[in-house]
C-alpha positions in Angstrom: -74.0 215.5 -30.8 -73.8 212.4 -28.8 -74.4 208.7 -28.8 -73.2 206.7 -31.8 -72.6 209.9 -33.8 -69.4 210.8 -31.8 -66.5 211.3 -34.2 -63.8 208.6 -33.8 -60.4 209.5 -35.3 -57.9 206.9 -36.5 -55.0 206.3 -34.1 -51.7 207.9 -34.9 -49.2 205.6 -36.5 -45.7 206.1 -35.1 -42.9 206.0 -37.6 -40.5 204.0 -35.4 -43.0 201.3 -34.2 -41.5 197.8 -34.0 -42.9 194.9 -36.0 -44.3 193.3 -33.0 -46.2 196.5 -31.9 -47.5 197.0 -35.5 -49.0 193.5 -35.5 -50.3 193.6 -32.0 -54.0 194.2 -33.0 -54.0 191.0 -35.1 -53.5 188.6 -32.2 -55.6 187.7 -29.2 -55.2 189.4 -25.8 -53.8 186.2 -24.5 -50.8 186.4 -26.9 -50.1 190.1 -26.5 -47.9 189.7 -23.5 -45.9 187.0 -25.3 -45.2 189.1 -28.4 -44.5 192.3 -26.6 -40.9 193.1 -25.6 -40.0 191.7 -22.3 -39.1 193.9 -19.4 -35.8 192.0 -19.0 -34.3 193.3 -22.2 -35.6 196.8 -21.5 -34.2 196.9 -18.0 -30.8 195.6 -19.0 -30.5 197.6 -22.2 -30.2 194.9 -24.9 -28.8 197.3 -27.6 -26.2 198.7 -25.3 -25.2 195.2 -24.2 -24.7 194.2 -27.9 -22.6 197.2 -28.7 -20.5 196.7 -25.6 -20.0 193.0 -26.5 -18.9 193.8 -30.1 -16.5 196.4 -28.8 -14.9 193.9 -26.4 -14.5 191.4 -29.3 -12.8 194.0 -31.4 -10.4 194.8 -28.6 -9.6 191.2 -28.0 -8.8 190.6 -31.7 -6.7 193.7 -31.8 -4.8 192.7 -28.7 -4.3 189.2 -30.1 -2.9 190.6 -33.4 -0.6 193.0 -31.5 0.6 190.2 -29.3 1.4 188.0 -32.3 3.2 190.8 -34.1 5.3 191.6 -31.0 6.1 187.9 -30.5 7.2 187.6 -34.1 9.3 190.8 -34.3 10.4 191.3 -30.7 13.8 190.7 -29.2 12.7 187.4 -27.6 11.2 185.9 -30.8 13.1 183.1 -32.5 15.1 184.0 -35.6 13.2 184.0 -38.8 14.1 181.1 -41.2 14.6 182.2 -44.8 14.8 179.3 -47.3 16.3 180.1 -50.7 15.0 177.6 -53.3 16.3 177.7 -56.9 13.5 177.0 -59.4 16.1 175.6 -61.8 19.6 174.2 -61.6 21.1 177.2 -63.3 20.3 179.5 -60.4 23.3 180.3 -58.1 21.8 180.2 -54.7 25.1 180.4 -52.9 25.9 183.9 -54.1 22.4 185.1 -53.2 22.8 183.7 -49.6 26.2 185.5 -49.3 24.7 188.8 -50.5 21.8 188.5 -48.0 24.2 187.8 -45.2 26.3 190.9 -46.1 23.2 193.1 -46.2 21.9 191.8 -42.9 25.2 192.0 -41.0 28.4 193.0 -42.8 30.6 191.9 -39.9 29.1 188.3 -40.0 29.8 187.7 -43.7 30.1 184.0 -44.6 27.9 182.7 -41.8 24.8 182.0 -43.9 24.0 178.8 -42.1 24.0 180.3 -38.6 21.8 182.9 -36.9 22.5 186.5 -38.0 21.5 189.4 -35.8 20.9 192.6 -37.7 20.7 195.7 -35.5 19.9 197.8 -38.6 16.7 195.8 -39.4 16.0 194.9 -35.7 15.7 191.3 -36.8 17.4 187.9 -36.5 17.4 185.5 -39.4 18.8 182.2 -40.5 19.4 181.9 -44.3 19.2 178.3 -45.6 20.1 177.1 -49.1 17.9 174.2 -50.4 20.2 171.7 -52.3 18.9 171.3 -55.8 18.1 167.7 -56.5 17.9 166.5 -52.9 14.1 166.1 -52.3 14.2 164.9 -48.7 16.4 167.8 -47.6 14.2 170.3 -49.4 11.1 168.9 -47.7 12.7 169.0 -44.2 13.8 172.6 -44.7 10.4 173.7 -46.0 8.6 172.2 -42.9 10.4 174.8 -40.7 10.8 177.7 -43.0 9.1 181.0 -42.1 9.6 182.4 -45.7 10.4 180.4 -48.8 12.1 182.7 -51.3 11.9 181.1 -54.7 14.9 182.3 -56.8 14.4 182.6 -60.6 17.0 183.5 -63.2 16.2 186.1 -65.8 18.8 184.5 -68.1 16.3 181.7 -68.8 14.4 184.2 -71.1 15.3 183.7 -74.7 15.1 186.2 -77.6 12.5 184.1 -79.4 10.0 184.8 -76.6 10.2 181.4 -74.8 11.2 181.1 -71.2 12.0 178.2 -68.9 12.3 179.6 -65.4 11.4 176.2 -63.7 12.8 172.8 -64.4 11.2 169.4 -63.6 12.7 169.2 -60.1 11.6 172.7 -59.2 8.0 171.9 -60.4 8.0 168.7 -58.4 9.2 170.4 -55.2 6.7 173.3 -55.7 3.8 170.8 -55.8 5.2 169.1 -52.6 5.4 172.5 -50.9 1.8 173.2 -51.8 0.7 169.8 -50.3 2.6 170.5 -47.1 1.2 174.0 -46.8 3.0 177.0 -48.0 4.2 179.6 -45.5 4.9 183.2 -46.6 6.4 183.2 -50.1 8.4 185.6 -52.3 10.1 185.3 -55.7 13.6 186.8 -56.1 14.7 187.5 -59.7 18.4 187.4 -60.5 20.2 188.4 -63.6 18.1 191.3 -64.7 19.5 193.7 -67.3 21.3 196.9 -66.2 19.3 199.3 -68.3 16.1 200.5 -66.8 13.8 199.8 -69.7 15.0 196.3 -70.4 15.0 195.5 -66.7 11.3 196.4 -66.2 10.3 194.4 -69.3 12.2 191.2 -68.3 10.8 191.5 -64.8 7.3 191.9 -66.2 7.7 188.8 -68.4 9.1 186.7 -65.6 6.2 187.8 -63.3 3.6 187.0 -65.8 5.1 183.5 -66.5 5.4 182.5 -62.8 2.3 184.3 -61.3 0.1 181.3 -61.8 2.3 179.0 -59.9 2.3 180.9 -56.6 -0.3 182.4 -54.2 -2.0 185.7 -55.1 -0.2 187.6 -52.3 3.3 186.4 -53.5 5.4 189.4 -54.4 8.2 189.5 -57.0 11.5 191.3 -56.1 14.6 192.0 -58.1 17.6 190.7 -56.2 20.7 191.8 -58.1 22.0 194.8 -56.2 22.4 195.7 -52.6 19.6 198.2 -52.8 17.2 195.5 -54.2 18.0 193.3 -51.2 17.7 196.2 -48.8 14.2 196.9 -50.1 13.3 193.2 -49.9 14.5 192.9 -46.2 12.7 196.1 -45.2 9.4 194.8 -46.5 10.1 191.3 -45.0 10.7 192.8 -41.6 7.3 194.4 -41.5 5.5 191.5 -43.2 3.1 189.4 -41.1 4.3 185.9 -41.6 1.8 183.1 -42.2 2.4 179.4 -41.3 0.4 176.2 -41.9 -2.1 175.5 -39.2 -0.7 172.1 -38.4 2.7 173.6 -37.6 1.3 176.0 -35.0 -0.3 173.3 -33.0 2.9 171.6 -31.8 6.2 172.9 -30.4 9.2 172.2 -32.6 12.9 172.8 -32.6 15.2 173.2 -35.6 18.6 171.9 -34.6 21.7 174.2 -34.9 24.0 171.7 -33.2 23.8 167.9 -32.8 25.8 165.9 -30.3 25.7 162.2 -29.2 26.7 161.1 -25.7 27.1 157.4 -24.9 25.0 156.1 -22.1 27.2 154.1 -19.7 24.3 152.6 -17.9 22.6 151.4 -21.1 25.3 150.4 -23.6 23.2 149.9 -26.8 21.5 153.3 -26.3 22.8 156.8 -26.1 21.7 160.4 -25.4 21.0 162.7 -28.3 21.6 166.5 -27.7 19.8 168.9 -29.9 20.5 172.7 -29.5 18.3 175.4 -31.1 15.4 177.8 -30.6 12.1 176.5 -29.5 9.3 177.6 -31.8 5.5 177.8 -32.1 4.4 176.7 -28.6 5.9 176.0 -25.1 7.4 172.5 -24.5 7.1 170.6 -21.2 9.9 168.4 -20.0 7.4 165.7 -19.2 6.2 165.5 -22.9 7.3 163.1 -25.5 9.2 164.3 -28.5 9.5 163.0 -32.0 12.8 163.2 -33.9 12.1 163.1 -37.6 13.0 159.8 -39.1 14.0 158.2 -35.8 10.9 157.8 -33.7 9.4 158.9 -30.4 11.5 159.4 -27.2 11.4 160.7 -23.7 13.4 163.7 -22.5 16.1 163.3 -19.9 16.2 167.0 -19.2 16.0 170.4 -20.9 18.7 173.1 -20.5 17.8 176.7 -21.0 20.9 178.4 -22.4 22.0 182.0 -22.7 21.1 183.3 -26.2 23.9 182.7 -28.5 23.0 185.6 -30.8 21.2 188.4 -28.9 19.6 191.3 -30.8 19.9 193.9 -28.0 22.7 196.4 -28.8 23.7 196.6 -25.2 24.5 192.9 -25.3 26.3 193.0 -28.6 29.6 193.3 -26.9 28.9 190.1 -24.9 27.8 188.1 -27.9 29.6 184.8 -28.2 32.1 184.0 -30.8 32.2 180.7 -32.7 34.7 179.3 -30.3 32.6 180.1 -27.3 29.6 178.2 -28.7 31.0 175.0 -27.2 30.8 176.4 -23.7 27.3 177.8 -23.5 26.1 179.2 -20.2 23.3 177.2 -18.7 20.7 179.5 -17.1 18.2 176.8 -15.9 17.8 173.1 -16.1 14.4 171.3 -16.1 14.2 167.7 -15.0 11.0 165.6 -15.6 8.9 164.4 -12.7 8.8 160.6 -12.7 5.1 160.7 -11.7 4.0 163.3 -14.2 6.2 162.2 -17.2 4.2 160.7 -20.1 5.2 157.1 -20.5 6.4 155.9 -23.9 3.6 153.6 -24.7 3.5 152.4 -28.3 1.7 149.1 -28.5 -1.0 147.5 -26.3 0.0 144.4 -24.5 -2.7 141.8 -25.4 -4.1 139.4 -22.8 -3.8 135.9 -24.2 -6.7 134.7 -21.9 -9.0 137.6 -22.9 -10.8 135.4 -25.5 -11.2 132.3 -23.4 -14.6 130.8 -22.9 -16.0 131.3 -19.4 -18.9 129.8 -17.4 -22.2 131.5 -18.3 -23.6 133.9 -15.8 -27.0 133.4 -14.2 -28.5 136.2 -16.3 -27.3 134.5 -19.5 -28.7 131.1 -18.4 -32.1 132.7 -17.6 -32.2 134.4 -21.0 -31.4 131.1 -22.7 -34.3 129.4 -20.8 -36.6 132.2 -21.7 -35.7 132.0 -25.4 -36.2 128.2 -25.3 -39.7 128.6 -23.9 -40.7 131.3 -26.5 -39.9 129.0 -29.4 -43.0 128.0 -31.3 -43.7 124.3 -31.2 -45.4 123.0 -34.3 -48.3 120.5 -33.7 -47.9 117.3 -35.7 -50.4 114.6 -36.3 -48.9 111.6 -34.5 -49.9 107.9 -34.2 -51.5 106.9 -31.0 -48.9 105.9 -28.4 -46.1 108.0 -29.8 -43.9 109.5 -27.1 -42.5 113.0 -27.0 -39.0 111.7 -27.7 -40.2 109.7 -30.7 -42.2 112.7 -32.0 -39.0 114.8 -32.1 -37.5 112.5 -34.8 -40.5 112.6 -37.1 -39.9 115.0 -40.0 -42.9 116.9 -41.3 -43.7 116.9 -45.0 -43.5 120.7 -45.1 -39.9 120.4 -43.7 -39.0 118.1 -46.6 -40.4 120.4 -49.2 -38.5 123.4 -47.8 -35.2 121.6 -47.3 -34.0 122.3 -50.9 -34.8 125.9 -50.9 -33.7 126.6 -47.3 -30.4 124.7 -47.1 -28.2 127.7 -46.2 -27.1 126.1 -42.9 -26.5 122.7 -44.4 -24.5 124.1 -47.3 -22.2 125.9 -44.8 -22.0 129.1 -46.8 -22.3 132.3 -44.8 -24.8 134.7 -46.4 -26.1 137.9 -45.0 -29.8 138.8 -44.9 -30.9 135.7 -46.9 -29.0 136.7 -50.0 -29.3 133.2 -51.5 -33.1 133.3 -52.0 -34.4 135.1 -55.1 -37.9 135.3 -56.4 -38.4 136.6 -59.8 -41.3 138.9 -60.8 -44.5 137.1 -61.0 -43.4 134.1 -58.9 -45.4 133.5 -55.8 -43.9 130.3 -54.5 -41.3 127.7 -55.3 -43.6 125.3 -57.0 -42.0 126.1 -60.4 -38.7 125.0 -59.0 -40.0 121.8 -57.5 -42.1 120.9 -60.6 -39.1 121.3 -62.8 -36.8 119.2 -60.6 -35.8 116.9 -63.5 -36.0 119.6 -66.1 -33.3 121.5 -68.0 -32.6 118.4 -70.0 -30.1 119.2 -72.8 -32.5 118.0 -75.6 -35.4 120.0 -74.3 -33.4 123.1 -74.0 -32.1 122.7 -77.5 -35.7 122.7 -78.7 -36.8 125.7 -76.5 -33.9 128.0 -77.3 -33.4 129.7 -80.6 -29.7 130.2 -79.8 -28.8 126.7 -78.9 -25.2 126.1 -77.9 -22.8 124.1 -79.9 -20.1 123.9 -77.1 -18.6 120.6 -76.2 -19.9 118.7 -73.2 -17.9 119.5 -70.0 -18.1 115.9 -68.9 -15.8 114.7 -71.8 -13.1 117.5 -71.6 -9.7 117.0 -70.1 -8.1 119.5 -67.7 -5.9 120.9 -70.5 -8.9 121.3 -72.8 -10.9 123.1 -70.1 -8.1 125.5 -69.4 -7.6 126.2 -73.1 -11.3 126.9 -73.5 -11.4 129.2 -70.5 -8.4 131.1 -71.8 -10.1 131.6 -75.2 -13.3 132.9 -73.5 -11.2 135.2 -71.3 -9.5 136.7 -74.3 -12.8 137.3 -76.0 -14.0 139.3 -72.9 -10.6 141.1 -72.3 -12.0 144.3 -73.7 -14.6 144.6 -71.0 -13.0 146.4 -68.1 -16.2 146.9 -66.2 -15.5 144.0 -63.8 -11.9 144.4 -62.6 -12.4 142.0 -59.6 -12.7 138.8 -61.6 -10.6 135.9 -60.4 -10.3 132.3 -61.7 -11.3 129.4 -59.6 -8.3 127.1 -59.0 -8.3 123.5 -60.2 -6.2 121.9 -57.5 -7.9 123.5 -54.4 -11.6 123.3 -53.8 -13.3 126.7 -54.0 -14.9 126.3 -50.6 -11.4 126.1 -49.1 -9.7 128.7 -51.3 -12.5 131.2 -50.6 -13.4 130.1 -47.1 -13.0 133.6 -45.7 -15.4 135.1 -48.2 -19.1 135.6 -47.9 -22.0 136.8 -50.0 -23.9 140.0 -49.4 -27.4 140.7 -50.4 -26.7 144.5 -50.6 -23.3 146.1 -50.3 -24.8 149.3 -48.9 -27.5 148.0 -46.5 -26.3 144.5 -45.4 -24.9 144.3 -41.9 -21.2 143.5 -41.1 -20.0 143.4 -37.5 -16.8 145.5 -37.2 -15.7 143.4 -34.2 -16.0 140.1 -35.9 -12.9 137.9 -36.6 -10.3 140.6 -36.0 -6.7 139.8 -36.7 -4.1 139.5 -34.0 -2.6 142.9 -34.9 -5.8 144.6 -33.6 -4.9 143.5 -30.1 -1.8 145.7 -30.3 -3.5 149.0 -31.2 -5.6 151.5 -29.4 -9.1 152.9 -30.3 -11.3 155.8 -29.1 -14.9 155.6 -28.1 -15.4 159.2 -29.4 -12.5 160.4 -31.4 -13.7 164.0 -32.1 -14.4 164.6 -28.4 -11.0 163.2 -27.5 -9.3 165.5 -30.0 -11.1 168.5 -28.7 -10.1 167.7 -25.2 -6.5 167.1 -26.1 -6.2 170.4 -28.0 -7.9 172.3 -25.1 -5.5 170.7 -22.7 -2.5 171.8 -24.8 -3.9 175.4 -24.9 -4.3 175.4 -21.1 -0.7 174.3 -20.7 0.4 177.1 -23.1 -1.4 179.7 -20.9 -0.5 178.2 -17.5 3.3 179.0 -17.7 4.2 176.3 -15.3 7.7 175.6 -14.0 8.2 172.4 -16.1 7.6 174.3 -19.4 9.9 176.1 -21.7 8.4 179.1 -23.5 8.6 179.5 -27.3 11.6 181.6 -28.5 14.1 180.4 -25.9 17.5 179.0 -26.7 17.5 175.4 -25.3 19.3 172.1 -25.4 17.2 168.9 -25.4 18.6 165.8 -23.9 16.7 162.9 -25.6 17.4 159.6 -23.8 17.4 156.0 -24.9 18.2 156.6 -28.6 19.9 153.6 -30.1 23.5 154.2 -31.0 23.3 153.3 -34.7 20.3 155.7 -35.1 22.1 158.5 -33.3 25.1 158.2 -35.6 22.8 158.2 -38.6 21.1 161.4 -37.3 24.5 163.0 -36.8 25.4 162.4 -40.4 22.0 163.5 -41.7 22.3 166.8 -39.7 25.2 167.8 -41.9 23.0 168.1 -45.0 19.7 169.3 -43.4 18.6 170.4 -40.0 17.1 167.9 -37.6 13.6 168.6 -36.4 12.4 167.6 -32.9 8.7 168.2 -32.3 6.6 167.8 -29.2 3.8 165.2 -29.2 0.3 165.8 -27.9 -1.4 163.3 -25.6 -1.9 159.7 -27.0 0.2 160.6 -30.1 2.8 157.8 -29.4 0.2 155.0 -29.5 -0.5 152.8 -32.5 -3.9 152.8 -34.2 -5.4 152.6 -37.7 -5.1 155.9 -39.6 -7.0 156.8 -42.7 -5.7 159.3 -45.3 -7.4 160.8 -48.3 -4.7 160.3 -51.0 -4.2 161.0 -54.7 -1.5 159.8 -57.0 1.0 162.4 -58.1 0.8 163.5 -61.7 4.5 162.9 -62.3 4.5 159.3 -61.0 3.7 156.7 -63.7 4.6 153.4 -62.0 1.7 151.4 -60.4 1.2 151.6 -56.7 -0.1 148.4 -55.3 -1.9 147.9 -52.0 0.3 146.7 -49.1 3.4 148.0 -50.9 5.9 149.7 -48.7 5.8 153.5 -48.9 7.5 156.3 -46.9 4.8 158.6 -45.4 5.6 162.2 -44.4 2.8 163.2 -42.0 3.5 166.6 -40.7 6.9 166.5 -38.9 6.8 162.7 -38.8 8.3 160.2 -41.2 6.7 156.7 -41.2 7.2 153.5 -43.1 3.8 152.1 -43.9 2.1 149.4 -46.0 -1.3 150.9 -46.8 -4.4 149.4 -48.4 -6.5 151.6 -50.7 -10.2 151.8 -50.6 -13.1 153.8 -51.9 -14.9 156.4 -49.7 -18.6 155.7 -49.6 -20.6 158.4 -48.0 -23.9 156.5 -47.8 -22.5 153.2 -46.5 -20.5 152.0 -43.6 -18.6 149.5 -45.9 -15.9 150.5 -48.4 -14.6 148.5 -51.3 -10.8 147.8 -51.4 -8.8 148.9 -54.4 -6.0 146.7 -55.5 -4.1 149.7 -57.0 -4.1 153.4 -56.5 -5.5 154.7 -59.7 -4.5 158.1 -61.1 -6.9 161.0 -61.4 -9.1 160.5 -58.3 -8.8 160.4 -54.5 -8.9 157.2 -52.5 -8.5 156.3 -48.9 -5.2 154.8 -47.6 -5.4 152.9 -44.3 -2.2 152.1 -42.3 -1.0 151.0 -38.9 0.8 154.1 -37.5 1.1 156.2 -34.3 -1.8 158.4 -33.6 -1.8 161.9 -35.0 -4.6 164.4 -34.7 -5.9 165.8 -38.0 -5.6 167.7 -40.0 -2.1 166.9 -41.2 -0.6 166.9 -44.7 0.7 163.7 -46.3 3.5 163.2 -48.8 4.0 159.5 -49.9 7.4 158.6 -51.3 8.4 155.4 -53.1 11.8 154.0 -52.9 13.6 153.5 -56.2 15.2 150.2 -56.9 19.0 150.5 -56.9 19.3 152.8 -54.0 18.3 156.0 -55.7 16.5 159.0 -54.3 12.8 158.3 -53.5 10.2 159.6 -55.8 7.0 161.5 -54.9 4.3 158.9 -55.4 1.2 160.5 -53.9 -0.1 163.3 -51.6 -3.1 163.8 -49.4 -4.2 164.6 -45.9 -5.1 162.8 -42.7 -8.9 162.2 -42.4 -9.7 160.1 -39.4 -8.5 157.4 -36.9 -11.0 154.6 -36.8 -10.1 150.9 -36.4 -13.7 150.0 -37.0 -13.8 151.2 -40.6 -14.9 148.2 -42.7 -12.9 147.7 -45.9 -14.1 144.8 -48.0 -12.1 143.0 -50.7 -14.4 141.9 -53.5 -13.8 139.0 -55.9 -16.1 137.9 -58.8 -16.3 134.3 -59.9 -17.4 134.0 -63.5 -19.1 131.2 -65.4 -20.4 130.9 -68.9 -23.8 129.6 -70.1 -23.7 126.2 -71.8 -27.4 125.7 -72.4 -30.0 128.5 -72.1 -33.8 128.0 -72.0 -35.4 131.5 -71.4 -34.9 132.1 -67.7 -33.1 128.8 -67.1 -29.5 128.0 -67.8 -26.8 125.6 -67.2 -23.6 127.5 -66.2 -20.1 125.9 -66.2 -16.5 126.9 -65.4 -17.5 128.9 -62.3 -16.7 125.8 -60.1 -15.0 122.5 -60.8 -16.8 120.1 -58.5 -20.4 119.7 -57.3 -19.4 120.2 -53.6 -18.4 123.8 -54.3 -21.7 124.4 -56.1 -23.6 123.2 -53.0 -21.4 125.3 -50.7 -22.0 128.6 -52.6 -25.6 127.8 -53.4 -27.1 130.5 -51.1 -25.2 133.3 -52.8 -27.1 135.3 -55.4 -25.7 135.4 -59.0 -25.9 138.1 -61.6 -24.9 138.6 -65.2 -23.0 141.4 -67.0 -26.2 142.3 -68.9 -28.2 142.9 -65.7 -29.9 139.6 -65.0 -30.1 138.4 -61.4 -30.8 134.9 -60.2 -29.8 132.0 -57.9 -28.2 128.6 -58.1 -30.6 125.7 -58.0 -28.5 122.6 -58.0 -25.2 121.1 -59.4 -25.2 119.1 -62.7 -22.8 116.3 -63.3 -19.4 115.9 -61.6 -17.4 118.8 -63.2 -18.9 121.8 -61.4 -21.7 122.7 -63.8 -24.9 124.1 -62.2 -28.5 125.0 -62.9 -29.5 128.6 -62.4 -32.8 130.5 -62.6 -32.8 134.2 -63.5 -35.4 137.0 -63.3 -35.5 137.4 -67.1 -34.4 135.8 -70.3 -30.6 135.2 -70.3 -28.5 135.8 -73.4 -26.3 133.0 -74.7 -23.3 135.4 -74.9 -23.8 136.7 -71.4 -21.5 136.0 -68.4 -22.7 134.8 -65.1 -21.0 136.3 -62.0 -21.0 135.7 -58.3 -19.7 138.4 -55.9 -17.9 137.4 -52.7 -16.5 139.7 -50.0 -14.0 139.5 -47.1 -12.7 142.1 -44.8 -9.2 143.4 -45.5 -6.7 144.9 -43.1 -3.5 146.9 -43.5 -0.2 145.1 -43.2 1.9 145.7 -40.0 5.2 147.4 -41.0 8.4 145.6 -40.2 9.9 148.9 -39.0 8.0 152.1 -38.3 10.6 154.7 -39.0 13.2 155.0 -41.9 16.2 155.2 -39.5 15.2 151.9 -37.9 15.7 150.1 -41.2 18.8 147.9 -40.8 
């Protein structure tokens, strides 16, 4: 058989064909080469390359975890800080600290506040006791703690089934610790019964009551006997400790010894000596350091000392006694390089001549001439013989007609995007306004309106009668809390002077506002970034490179060092010396630019336990990471779809707001705890908490006020409104601003009526007699510059 009768069998379908090969017959010959696999992947072995890459990533992660574990548990790692915090005042933390010290090292009993080396557990630890009732000391200890051991007393359990393991102070501190970022946690239960059955039941009840207050990985341990503590320490030794992310980005030192040396060359200042173990990252002698509560300073030198408490058994015989701590052997001294040392630059020095007017350049003059030529010249019908100069003084009839409706410039009121002009639905021109120039007569409006007003004429009222009537109207509308920005127009001062800095906006969301316009003098003292996210990425990358470089001017983490901090005022140094007796001092290294002042914005929320009002520009104590700052913030909303944000006069409970302050630059994210000083010199109370969001001096915060008036005569869409202003000049000044009512009507001011500030208004719909007419005005608000930046600097 031949020809067309030859049998054609269907091609074999391979089971492992790829999707591109399966669909190859559906495309044209031109696209077959594009869909088919490239020879490049086949030659290099794409699958083998992917497998090799995944293997290398796994090995890198495994090596990083192993390096971190060795650094945390090795002989060169800094001692682990265990903070014992009693959840109630009935818990005896002192006895537990003594028992832990005895289990760690029996020969070093009674040295709970110092470093304890335990050859049995192959671990060094520092046991600290949080003073119950001292909030500031507890916060400073929690910032550097590697493990917070919350101590609960089983004696709090009553026979009636109720239990009170945590008092109000314990609950407040726990919420503060959560806001700061909890490190590794554990709960130690004291006072359990001796018998086994009752012991397990009480522990179970205590665990069920407190489990909701702590993280899921938090373990509960009995801590009555030596065996219980031995089990706890064995698990703690093998535990991988976690720390807040913000704490691992900067080097810090928890002081074990504080000294003050007078500076003979600079009498008012002194040198502060802090001795302790360097943690988290390496520190350069050219870096700036921040001492909590005191401020930012430069280093005079860094002394690397012989370890005061080595863990190596061969060096145990050479371990120093308490008397030898005064004469510590200096292994190496690092001195800063004058050319490479970071200068202590806090504020920008403004140039007083920067804003002076200069002679225009040639390009500016050419542009002005070009704009002048492009202006449209209107042709006017002129008498014969009229010169060009005389024609410039002749006013067209069209200009006269539009003078009333387009008097924004003459009135002097600043309005953005033509907010003063309003055209109601169905109106095509302003003929209705011009035809009704002499309308709105009181008798005509009484006949047109069913709800005619019976109020007295404003022309015949005295000042006391006007104030009394305004007070009565305000009391009648006191229940309405929808407009909290209402203010009263003063009698003695014209509104155009009292509210001269305010302007109207056509739309709060879309209207333009120049962020560089009319800036205060304090803005000349701060710094700003062109691209803050890019700068932050560059600074953090630079810090990581310095960590890996291991240069000669750096001290590695885990070494026992003494920091010589220079130019510390003598009165601040003595205050720090006294504070160090209750809580350890913290010195932290600063990243690049972190000493310069700028405008910081925090996302903040009022604390549930604080009931007193928090007003804008009120002095608060901000704990931002390791820093303590005195600030006077202003609160505002956070609008996602707008570049303008409305200022809040108070921090309202229940929702987050933005707090803006003048403060030294800190790179986010950092936790925030805001404290409020109590009158009478008591301990500060926790007022709010939050986190650092951004650094942006160009963030526009607008303060809004609402001037209110009340309809005196209403005729459908027309009304005479009074008590918003008290003289006709103010009405003409604010004429371009759009008005609105509480029932949703919108309109504009037409003209003043009489001599007592009444005005004619036209709205887009029928106005109710009991409605209230409002006018919204805005001005930009700025934070208040603090009198002193740090708590220790307060005289």
